[in-house]
C-alpha positions as CSV (number, residue, x, y, z in Angstrom):
1,M,45.6,29.7,125.9
2,P,48.7,32.0,125.7
3,T,52.0,30.5,124.5
4,D,54.6,29.8,127.1
5,L,57.4,32.3,126.5
6,R,59.9,29.5,126.8
7,T,58.3,28.0,123.6
8,R,59.0,31.2,121.8
9,K,62.6,31.3,123.1
10,L,63.1,27.7,122.1
11,A,61.9,28.5,118.6
12,Q,64.3,31.5,118.3
13,L,67.1,29.3,119.6
14,A,66.4,26.7,116.9
15,V,66.2,29.2,114.1
16,K,69.0,31.6,115.0
17,D,71.5,29.4,116.8
18,C,70.9,25.7,115.9
19,I,70.4,26.0,112.2
20,E,71.8,29.5,111.8
21,M,69.1,30.4,109.3
22,K,69.9,33.0,106.8
23,K,67.5,35.3,104.9
24,G,65.9,33.4,102.1
25,D,66.6,29.9,103.5
26,K,64.0,27.3,103.0
27,V,63.3,25.6,106.4
28,I,61.3,22.4,106.8
29,I,59.5,22.3,110.1
30,S,58.2,18.8,110.9
31,G,56.3,17.7,114.0
32,G,53.2,16.2,115.5
33,E,49.9,17.7,116.3
34,E,50.8,17.9,120.0
35,A,53.5,20.3,119.1
36,I,51.3,22.9,117.4
37,P,52.2,25.8,119.7
38,F,55.9,25.1,119.0
39,L,55.3,24.6,115.2
40,V,53.5,28.0,115.2
41,E,56.4,29.7,117.0
42,L,59.0,28.1,114.7
43,Y,56.9,29.3,111.7
44,K,56.8,32.8,113.1
45,A,60.6,32.8,113.8
46,V,61.4,31.6,110.3
47,I,59.2,34.3,108.7
48,L,60.4,37.1,111.0
49,N,64.0,36.3,110.3
50,G,63.5,36.3,106.5
51,G,63.2,32.6,105.8
52,I,60.7,30.5,103.9
53,P,59.0,27.9,106.2
54,I,57.8,24.6,104.8
55,S,55.5,23.0,107.4
56,R,54.8,19.3,107.8
57,V,52.4,18.2,110.5
58,N,52.1,14.5,111.3
59,L,48.6,13.6,112.5
60,P,47.9,10.9,115.1
61,E,46.6,7.5,114.1
62,I,47.7,7.9,110.4
63,S,50.8,5.8,110.8
64,D,48.9,3.0,112.5
65,F,46.3,3.0,109.8
66,Y,48.9,3.1,107.1
67,Y,50.8,0.1,108.3
68,K,47.7,-1.9,108.9
69,H,46.1,-1.2,105.6
70,A,48.7,-0.2,103.0
71,N,49.2,-2.7,100.2
72,E,52.6,-3.7,98.8
73,E,52.5,-1.1,96.0
74,Q,51.7,1.7,98.5
75,L,54.5,0.5,100.9
76,K,57.0,0.5,98.1
77,H,56.1,3.9,96.8
78,F,59.0,6.4,97.1
79,P,57.7,10.0,97.6
80,E,59.9,11.6,95.1
81,Y,58.1,14.9,95.5
82,W,59.1,15.0,99.2
83,F,62.7,14.1,98.5
84,D,62.8,16.9,96.0
85,T,61.4,19.3,98.6
86,V,64.0,18.1,101.2
87,K,66.8,18.6,98.7
88,Q,65.7,22.2,98.0
89,A,65.7,23.1,101.7
90,Q,68.7,24.5,103.5
91,S,67.5,23.4,107.0
92,Y,65.3,20.8,108.7
93,I,63.8,21.2,112.2
94,G,62.3,18.0,113.5
95,I,60.2,18.1,116.7
96,D,60.3,15.1,118.9
97,T,56.7,14.6,120.2
98,S,54.2,11.8,120.2
99,E,50.6,11.4,121.1
100,N,51.2,7.7,121.6
101,T,54.8,6.4,121.8
102,R,53.5,2.8,121.3
103,E,51.2,3.5,118.3
104,L,53.1,1.1,116.0
105,T,53.6,-1.7,118.6
106,N,51.0,-4.1,117.0
107,C,51.9,-3.2,113.4
108,D,53.6,-5.8,111.1
109,S,57.3,-5.4,111.7
110,K,58.0,-6.6,108.1
111,K,56.0,-3.7,106.8
112,L,57.8,-1.2,109.1
113,T,61.2,-2.6,108.0
114,E,60.2,-2.5,104.3
115,R,58.9,1.1,104.5
116,G,62.0,2.1,106.5
117,K,64.2,0.8,103.6
118,I,62.1,2.8,101.0
119,M,62.3,6.0,103.0
120,H,66.0,5.6,103.9
121,P,67.4,7.9,101.2
122,I,65.4,10.8,102.6
123,S,66.2,10.2,106.3
124,D,69.9,9.5,105.3
125,Y,70.0,12.8,103.3
126,I,68.5,14.8,106.3
127,C,70.8,13.1,108.9
128,N,74.1,12.7,107.0
129,T,74.4,15.4,104.4
130,R,75.5,18.3,106.6
131,D,77.1,20.2,103.8
132,K,73.7,20.4,102.0
133,I,71.2,20.6,104.8
134,K,71.4,21.8,108.4
135,R,69.4,19.7,110.8
136,V,68.2,19.8,114.4
137,T,65.8,17.7,116.4
138,I,64.3,19.3,119.4
139,A,62.2,17.7,122.2
140,Y,59.0,19.4,122.8
141,P,57.2,18.8,126.1
142,C,54.0,16.9,125.7
143,P,51.9,14.7,128.1
144,T,53.0,11.4,126.5
145,L,56.7,12.1,126.8
146,A,56.2,13.3,130.4
147,Q,54.4,10.1,131.2
148,D,57.2,8.0,129.6
149,A,59.7,9.9,131.7
150,E,57.5,9.3,134.8
151,M,57.2,13.0,135.4
152,S,54.3,15.4,135.7
153,N,53.7,17.7,132.7
154,S,55.1,20.7,134.5
155,E,58.2,18.7,135.7
156,Y,58.9,17.5,132.2
157,E,58.4,21.0,130.7
158,N,60.8,22.4,133.2
159,F,63.3,19.6,132.4
160,V,63.1,20.1,128.6
161,Y,63.2,23.9,128.7
162,G,65.9,23.9,131.4
163,A,68.1,21.6,129.3
164,C,67.6,23.6,126.0
165,L,67.4,27.2,127.1
166,Q,71.0,27.6,128.3
167,D,73.6,30.3,127.6
168,W,75.0,28.6,124.6
169,T,77.5,31.4,123.8
170,N,79.2,30.8,127.1
171,I,78.9,27.0,126.8
172,R,80.7,27.2,123.4
173,K,83.4,29.4,124.8
174,L,84.0,26.8,127.6
175,A,83.9,23.9,125.2
176,K,86.6,25.7,123.0
177,K,88.8,26.0,126.1
178,V,88.4,22.3,127.0
179,I,89.1,21.3,123.3
180,S,92.2,23.5,123.3
181,K,93.5,21.9,126.5
182,F,93.0,18.4,125.0
183,K,94.8,19.4,121.8
184,E,97.8,20.6,123.9
185,G,98.3,17.1,125.4
186,S,99.2,13.8,123.9
187,S,97.3,11.5,126.4
188,V,94.6,11.6,129.0
189,H,95.1,10.1,132.4
190,L,91.9,9.6,134.5
191,I,92.2,9.3,138.3
192,G,89.4,8.3,140.7
193,E,87.4,5.5,142.1
194,N,86.0,3.0,139.6
195,V,87.8,4.7,136.7
């Protein structure tokens, strides 16, 4: 099945515009199996723009199995190797997809909380260390997310691609003008019904 050209454009947007990848940058690309077409396009975009891709594919059913069967030692294990990999990367592209958005519903919440605490240094580094790692999370259209949005697959694809594939250069220019106007003033006065 041929790749939707919008997928390729979205990958280029992520690499060139969102993370502003430079030649030689190590870029972690992380997503689920349902995002394979997008993972492939991101991988190609990183390679073609001179970067070093580090792929991480999350497989369905693994998390559910882990939380139902991992013992305390396994739950408390901190993946130092993965943290080292993250710290060596210049960018992280996370892909928001899911085969089953309710996969962990019946898992022990204490185990989920415990594991979340163990993994917190990694997620905190990715999300809050902007001076060391650039990060973007991008929605990728998949049937499960379309269903959760109560849309058909094609409606959801059009929604996601329509939201992401904008003229960001012009949007940035407009935003700078708005910011400049706000900086000129000392207060904001809103007028209208229910304001």
